[in-house]
N, CA, C and O atoms as a CHARMM CRD file, in Angstrom:
* protein
*
  204
    1    1 GLY  N   -106.59300 207.40000   4.08400 PROA 1      0.00000
    2    1 GLY  CA  -105.41000 206.82300   3.96900 PROA 1      0.00000
    3    1 GLY  C   -104.32700 207.77400   4.88500 PROA 1      0.00000
    4    1 GLY  O   -104.55600 208.92600   5.25400 PROA 1      0.00000
    5    2 ASP  N   -103.10700 207.00200   5.15000 PROA 2      0.00000
    6    2 ASP  CA  -102.06700 207.70000   5.88700 PROA 2      0.00000
    7    2 ASP  C   -101.62800 208.80400   4.50800 PROA 2      0.00000
    8    2 ASP  O   -101.74400 208.63300   3.29500 PROA 2      0.00000
    9    3 SER  N   -101.18100 209.77100   5.17100 PROA 3      0.00000
   10    3 SER  CA  -100.83400 210.94200   4.62500 PROA 3      0.00000
   11    3 SER  C    -99.06100 210.48000   4.14700 PROA 3      0.00000
   12    3 SER  O    -98.40200 209.97500   5.05600 PROA 3      0.00000
   13    4 VAL  N    -98.43600 210.64300   2.91300 PROA 4      0.00000
   14    4 VAL  CA   -97.24200 210.16500   2.72400 PROA 4      0.00000
   15    4 VAL  C    -96.42100 211.61300   1.99500 PROA 4      0.00000
   16    4 VAL  O    -97.15400 212.49800   1.55500 PROA 4      0.00000
   17    5 SER  N    -95.25000 211.74500   1.92400 PROA 5      0.00000
   18    5 SER  CA   -94.41800 212.62900   0.84300 PROA 5      0.00000
   19    5 SER  C    -93.68000 211.96600   0.09700 PROA 5      0.00000
   20    5 SER  O    -93.32000 210.81600   0.34600 PROA 5      0.00000
   21    6 GLU  N    -93.44200 212.46300  -0.66900 PROA 6      0.00000
   22    6 GLU  CA   -92.55200 212.18000  -1.99100 PROA 6      0.00000
   23    6 GLU  C    -91.24800 211.28700  -1.35900 PROA 6      0.00000
   24    6 GLU  O    -90.54500 212.03300  -0.67600 PROA 6      0.00000
   25    7 GLY  N    -90.93000 210.42200  -1.38400 PROA 7      0.00000
   26    7 GLY  CA   -90.03400 210.12200  -0.92700 PROA 7      0.00000
   27    7 GLY  C    -90.03900 208.86500   0.52400 PROA 7      0.00000
   28    7 GLY  O    -89.22500 208.04700   0.95400 PROA 7      0.00000
   29    8 ASP  N    -90.95800 209.15000   0.77300 PROA 8      0.00000
   30    8 ASP  CA   -91.22800 207.89400   2.05300 PROA 8      0.00000
   31    8 ASP  C    -91.37200 206.76900   1.42500 PROA 8      0.00000
   32    8 ASP  O    -91.82500 206.60700   0.29200 PROA 8      0.00000
   33    9 THR  N    -90.84200 205.69400   2.43500 PROA 9      0.00000
   34    9 THR  CA   -91.18500 204.55000   2.18400 PROA 9      0.00000
   35    9 THR  C    -92.40600 204.10600   2.46900 PROA 9      0.00000
   36    9 THR  O    -92.67500 204.26400   3.66000 PROA 9      0.00000
   37   10 VAL  N    -93.82800 203.27300   1.41000 PROA 10     0.00000
   38   10 VAL  CA   -94.49800 203.16000   1.27900 PROA 10     0.00000
   39   10 VAL  C    -94.74400 201.29600   1.58100 PROA 10     0.00000
   40   10 VAL  O    -95.69100 200.87300   2.24500 PROA 10     0.00000
   41   11 CYS  N    -93.87500 200.55500   1.05500 PROA 11     0.00000
   42   11 CYS  CA   -93.90800 199.32900   1.25700 PROA 11     0.00000
   43   11 CYS  C    -92.10900 198.73700   1.15100 PROA 11     0.00000
   44   11 CYS  O    -91.08600 199.38500   0.92800 PROA 11     0.00000
   45   12 THR  N    -92.28300 197.46000   1.38300 PROA 12     0.00000
   46   12 THR  CA   -90.83700 196.81100   1.19200 PROA 12     0.00000
   47   12 THR  C    -91.00700 195.20800   0.62700 PROA 12     0.00000
   48   12 THR  O    -91.40300 194.23400   1.26700 PROA 12     0.00000
   49   13 LEU  N    -90.59400 195.27500  -0.70900 PROA 13     0.00000
   50   13 LEU  CA   -90.27200 194.07100  -1.24500 PROA 13     0.00000
   51   13 LEU  C    -89.15000 193.12600  -0.81800 PROA 13     0.00000
   52   13 LEU  O    -88.06900 193.62100  -0.50200 PROA 13     0.00000
   53   14 GLU  N    -89.33300 191.73600  -0.78400 PROA 14     0.00000
   54   14 GLU  CA   -88.39600 190.83400  -0.56400 PROA 14     0.00000
   55   14 GLU  C    -88.38900 190.00100  -1.55300 PROA 14     0.00000
   56   14 GLU  O    -89.39000 189.37300  -1.89700 PROA 14     0.00000
   57   15 ALA  N    -87.32200 189.91700  -2.07700 PROA 15     0.00000
   58   15 ALA  CA   -86.49800 189.31200  -2.65100 PROA 15     0.00000
   59   15 ALA  C    -85.38300 188.49200  -2.81300 PROA 15     0.00000
   60   15 ALA  O    -84.33600 189.13000  -2.92200 PROA 15     0.00000
   61   16 MET  N    -85.25000 186.99500  -2.87500 PROA 16     0.00000
   62   16 MET  CA   -83.81200 186.40200  -2.59800 PROA 16     0.00000
   63   16 MET  C    -83.58300 186.54500  -1.31800 PROA 16     0.00000
   64   16 MET  O    -82.37600 186.30900  -1.25800 PROA 16     0.00000
   65   17 LYS  N    -84.02500 186.83200   0.02200 PROA 17     0.00000
   66   17 LYS  CA   -83.76100 187.18000   1.32200 PROA 17     0.00000
   67   17 LYS  C    -83.31700 188.30300   1.33300 PROA 17     0.00000
   68   17 LYS  O    -82.80000 188.55800   2.42100 PROA 17     0.00000
   69   18 MET  N    -83.25100 189.58200   0.20900 PROA 18     0.00000
   70   18 MET  CA   -83.24100 191.06000   0.70000 PROA 18     0.00000
   71   18 MET  C    -84.10000 191.56900   0.59200 PROA 18     0.00000
   72   18 MET  O    -84.79000 191.18300  -0.35100 PROA 18     0.00000
   73   19 GLU  N    -84.52800 192.46900   1.23700 PROA 19     0.00000
   74   19 GLU  CA   -85.54500 193.67000   1.35200 PROA 19     0.00000
   75   19 GLU  C    -85.09400 194.65900   0.79200 PROA 19     0.00000
   76   19 GLU  O    -83.92500 195.02200   0.92500 PROA 19     0.00000
   77   20 MET  N    -86.16100 195.39100  -0.09600 PROA 20     0.00000
   78   20 MET  CA   -85.88200 196.63100  -1.02100 PROA 20     0.00000
   79   20 MET  C    -86.87000 197.61700  -0.71800 PROA 20     0.00000
   80   20 MET  O    -87.98800 197.54200  -1.22800 PROA 20     0.00000
   81   21 PRO  N    -86.54100 198.57300   0.10000 PROA 21     0.00000
   82   21 PRO  CA   -87.81100 199.44100  -0.03000 PROA 21     0.00000
   83   21 PRO  C    -88.27400 200.43500  -1.22700 PROA 21     0.00000
   84   21 PRO  O    -87.55500 200.99200  -2.05700 PROA 21     0.00000
   85   22 ILE  N    -89.85900 200.50400  -1.05600 PROA 22     0.00000
   86   22 ILE  CA   -89.84500 201.23900  -2.37100 PROA 22     0.00000
   87   22 ILE  C    -90.56800 202.30100  -1.82400 PROA 22     0.00000
   88   22 ILE  O    -91.35300 202.17300  -0.88400 PROA 22     0.00000
   89   23 SER  N    -90.27400 203.51900  -2.49400 PROA 23     0.00000
   90   23 SER  CA   -90.40900 205.20800  -1.79000 PROA 23     0.00000
   91   23 SER  C    -91.89700 205.21300  -2.72700 PROA 23     0.00000
   92   23 SER  O    -92.28300 204.32900  -3.49200 PROA 23     0.00000
   93   24 SER  N    -92.46700 206.30900  -2.44100 PROA 24     0.00000
   94   24 SER  CA   -93.63700 207.03300  -2.85800 PROA 24     0.00000
   95   24 SER  C    -93.08600 208.51900  -3.80400 PROA 24     0.00000
   96   24 SER  O    -92.66800 209.57900  -3.34000 PROA 24     0.00000
   97   25 THR  N    -93.26700 208.13000  -5.23300 PROA 25     0.00000
   98   25 THR  CA   -93.01800 209.27100  -5.93900 PROA 25     0.00000
   99   25 THR  C    -93.42400 210.39200  -6.01600 PROA 25     0.00000
  100   25 THR  O    -92.79000 211.28500  -6.57800 PROA 25     0.00000
  101   26 VAL  N    -94.87600 210.59700  -5.30700 PROA 26     0.00000
  102   26 VAL  CA   -95.59100 211.98100  -4.96800 PROA 26     0.00000
  103   26 VAL  C    -95.97300 211.91300  -3.46800 PROA 26     0.00000
  104   26 VAL  O    -95.91600 210.99600  -2.64800 PROA 26     0.00000
  105   27 SER  N    -96.28000 212.87800  -3.41300 PROA 27     0.00000
  106   27 SER  CA   -96.96000 213.33700  -2.23000 PROA 27     0.00000
  107   27 SER  C    -98.06200 213.31000  -2.01800 PROA 27     0.00000
  108   27 SER  O    -98.67900 213.83100  -2.94700 PROA 27     0.00000
  109   28 GLY  N    -99.04300 212.76200  -0.80200 PROA 28     0.00000
  110   28 GLY  CA  -100.59200 212.58000  -0.73700 PROA 28     0.00000
  111   28 GLY  C   -101.21800 211.64300   0.14000 PROA 28     0.00000
  112   28 GLY  O   -100.54700 211.35500   1.13000 PROA 28     0.00000
  113   29 ALA  N   -102.22600 211.14700   0.04000 PROA 29     0.00000
  114   29 ALA  CA  -102.69200 210.12000   1.14200 PROA 29     0.00000
  115   29 ALA  C   -103.12500 208.71300   0.14300 PROA 29     0.00000
  116   29 ALA  O   -103.73100 208.63600  -0.92600 PROA 29     0.00000
  117   30 VAL  N   -102.61100 207.85100   0.88900 PROA 30     0.00000
  118   30 VAL  CA  -102.53700 206.31300   0.62200 PROA 30     0.00000
  119   30 VAL  C   -104.00300 206.01000   0.11700 PROA 30     0.00000
  120   30 VAL  O   -104.82000 205.64000   0.95900 PROA 30     0.00000
  121   31 LYS  N   -104.36500 206.13300  -1.11500 PROA 31     0.00000
  122   31 LYS  CA  -105.76500 205.71300  -1.16500 PROA 31     0.00000
  123   31 LYS  C   -106.38400 204.19200  -1.41800 PROA 31     0.00000
  124   31 LYS  O   -107.57800 203.94300  -1.58500 PROA 31     0.00000
  125   32 SER  N   -105.25100 203.19600  -1.40600 PROA 32     0.00000
  126   32 SER  CA  -105.56200 201.59600  -1.74800 PROA 32     0.00000
  127   32 SER  C   -103.93100 201.03900  -1.86300 PROA 32     0.00000
  128   32 SER  O   -102.97000 201.53300  -2.45200 PROA 32     0.00000
  129   33 ILE  N   -104.05300 199.85400  -1.07700 PROA 33     0.00000
  130   33 ILE  CA  -103.11300 198.85200  -1.14400 PROA 33     0.00000
  131   33 ILE  C   -103.27700 197.66700  -2.06600 PROA 33     0.00000
  132   33 ILE  O   -104.26600 197.03400  -1.69300 PROA 33     0.00000
  133   34 HSD  N   -102.84300 197.24200  -2.87100 PROA 34     0.00000
  134   34 HSD  CA  -103.14500 196.33600  -4.07600 PROA 34     0.00000
  135   34 HSD  C   -102.65500 194.78900  -3.91600 PROA 34     0.00000
  136   34 HSD  O   -102.82000 193.81700  -4.65300 PROA 34     0.00000
  137   35 THR  N   -102.01600 194.93600  -2.71600 PROA 35     0.00000
  138   35 THR  CA  -101.11100 193.45300  -2.10100 PROA 35     0.00000
  139   35 THR  C   -101.13000 193.10500  -0.38200 PROA 35     0.00000
  140   35 THR  O   -101.23800 193.80400   0.62600 PROA 35     0.00000
  141   36 LYS  N   -100.99300 191.90000  -0.59900 PROA 36     0.00000
  142   36 LYS  CA  -100.89000 191.58900   0.88000 PROA 36     0.00000
  143   36 LYS  C    -99.49500 191.03900   1.20100 PROA 36     0.00000
  144   36 LYS  O    -98.68600 190.70600   0.33500 PROA 36     0.00000
  145   37 VAL  N    -99.28000 190.97300   2.55500 PROA 37     0.00000
  146   37 VAL  CA   -98.00500 190.15700   2.76800 PROA 37     0.00000
  147   37 VAL  C    -97.98800 188.65600   2.61500 PROA 37     0.00000
  148   37 VAL  O    -98.78200 187.82900   3.06200 PROA 37     0.00000
  149   38 GLY  N    -96.73600 188.46500   1.76800 PROA 38     0.00000
  150   38 GLY  CA   -96.85500 187.28600   1.19900 PROA 38     0.00000
  151   38 GLY  C    -97.01000 186.88200  -0.26100 PROA 38     0.00000
  152   38 GLY  O    -96.65500 185.90400  -0.91800 PROA 38     0.00000
  153   39 ASP  N    -97.77100 188.16600  -0.55800 PROA 39     0.00000
  154   39 ASP  CA   -98.10900 187.74700  -2.44600 PROA 39     0.00000
  155   39 ASP  C    -96.89800 187.83100  -3.20100 PROA 39     0.00000
  156   39 ASP  O    -95.80700 188.33000  -2.92700 PROA 39     0.00000
  157   40 THR  N    -97.27100 187.31100  -4.08000 PROA 40     0.00000
  158   40 THR  CA   -96.15600 187.05800  -5.13400 PROA 40     0.00000
  159   40 THR  C    -96.38800 188.45500  -6.45200 PROA 40     0.00000
  160   40 THR  O    -97.49900 188.37700  -6.97700 PROA 40     0.00000
  161   41 VAL  N    -95.63700 189.45400  -6.90600 PROA 41     0.00000
  162   41 VAL  CA   -95.82900 190.46800  -7.52200 PROA 41     0.00000
  163   41 VAL  C    -94.88000 190.15500  -8.75100 PROA 41     0.00000
  164   41 VAL  O    -93.93500 189.37200  -8.84200 PROA 41     0.00000
  165   42 ALA  N    -95.45900 191.05000  -9.69000 PROA 42     0.00000
  166   42 ALA  CA   -94.66200 190.61300 -11.22600 PROA 42     0.00000
  167   42 ALA  C    -94.03400 192.38600 -11.25700 PROA 42     0.00000
  168   42 ALA  O    -94.31900 193.28500 -10.46500 PROA 42     0.00000
  169   43 TYR  N    -93.25300 192.43100 -12.28200 PROA 43     0.00000
  170   43 TYR  CA   -92.75700 193.85000 -12.88000 PROA 43     0.00000
  171   43 TYR  C    -94.10300 194.47100 -13.07100 PROA 43     0.00000
  172   43 TYR  O    -95.02500 193.77900 -13.50300 PROA 43     0.00000
  173   44 ASP  N    -94.30300 195.93400 -12.73200 PROA 44     0.00000
  174   44 ASP  CA   -95.41000 196.78400 -13.21000 PROA 44     0.00000
  175   44 ASP  C    -96.44700 196.54000 -12.35600 PROA 44     0.00000
  176   44 ASP  O    -97.21200 197.50200 -12.28700 PROA 44     0.00000
  177   45 ASP  N    -96.80000 195.45200 -11.57200 PROA 45     0.00000
  178   45 ASP  CA   -97.75800 195.16000 -10.78500 PROA 45     0.00000
  179   45 ASP  C    -97.99500 196.46000  -9.74200 PROA 45     0.00000
  180   45 ASP  O    -97.00600 196.78000  -9.08300 PROA 45     0.00000
  181   46 PRO  N    -99.47000 197.38300  -9.50200 PROA 46     0.00000
  182   46 PRO  CA   -99.40000 198.00000  -8.83600 PROA 46     0.00000
  183   46 PRO  C    -99.09000 197.51500  -7.59700 PROA 46     0.00000
  184   46 PRO  O    -99.14000 196.32300  -7.29400 PROA 46     0.00000
  185   47 LEU  N    -98.66600 198.70700  -6.63300 PROA 47     0.00000
  186   47 LEU  CA   -98.86100 197.82000  -5.15500 PROA 47     0.00000
  187   47 LEU  C    -99.35300 198.76700  -4.29100 PROA 47     0.00000
  188   47 LEU  O    -99.92700 198.36200  -3.27900 PROA 47     0.00000
  189   48 VAL  N    -99.22400 200.17400  -4.52300 PROA 48     0.00000
  190   48 VAL  CA   -99.97200 201.23600  -3.57900 PROA 48     0.00000
  191   48 VAL  C   -100.35200 202.05000  -4.59800 PROA 48     0.00000
  192   48 VAL  O    -99.77200 202.17200  -5.67700 PROA 48     0.00000
  193   49 THR  N   -101.65500 202.78400  -4.12000 PROA 49     0.00000
  194   49 THR  CA  -102.34000 203.84300  -5.31700 PROA 49     0.00000
  195   49 THR  C   -101.86700 204.90500  -3.96500 PROA 49     0.00000
  196   49 THR  O   -101.94900 204.67100  -2.75900 PROA 49     0.00000
  197   50 VAL  N   -101.26200 206.35200  -4.79300 PROA 50     0.00000
  198   50 VAL  CA  -101.12100 207.34600  -3.70600 PROA 50     0.00000
  199   50 VAL  C   -101.77400 208.59200  -4.69900 PROA 50     0.00000
  200   50 VAL  O   -101.40000 208.77200  -5.85700 PROA 50     0.00000
  201   51 SER  N   -103.00400 209.55400  -3.89000 PROA 51     0.00000
  202   51 SER  CA  -103.23900 210.63300  -4.35600 PROA 51     0.00000
  203   51 SER  C   -103.47400 211.81400  -3.61300 PROA 51     0.00000
  204   51 SER  O   -103.70600 212.87400  -4.19400 PROA 51     0.00000
């Protein structure tokens, strides 16, 4: 997967017509993406795995 650094934006959440960038808390490589565009996610759902 793509290399990311701590603080890089790894995805964007949209709620009530507002977009919220989600940043990586670690540096590494994207191992998996757990959602698709348009999916509804709940609090604490995994979005992206970086290791």
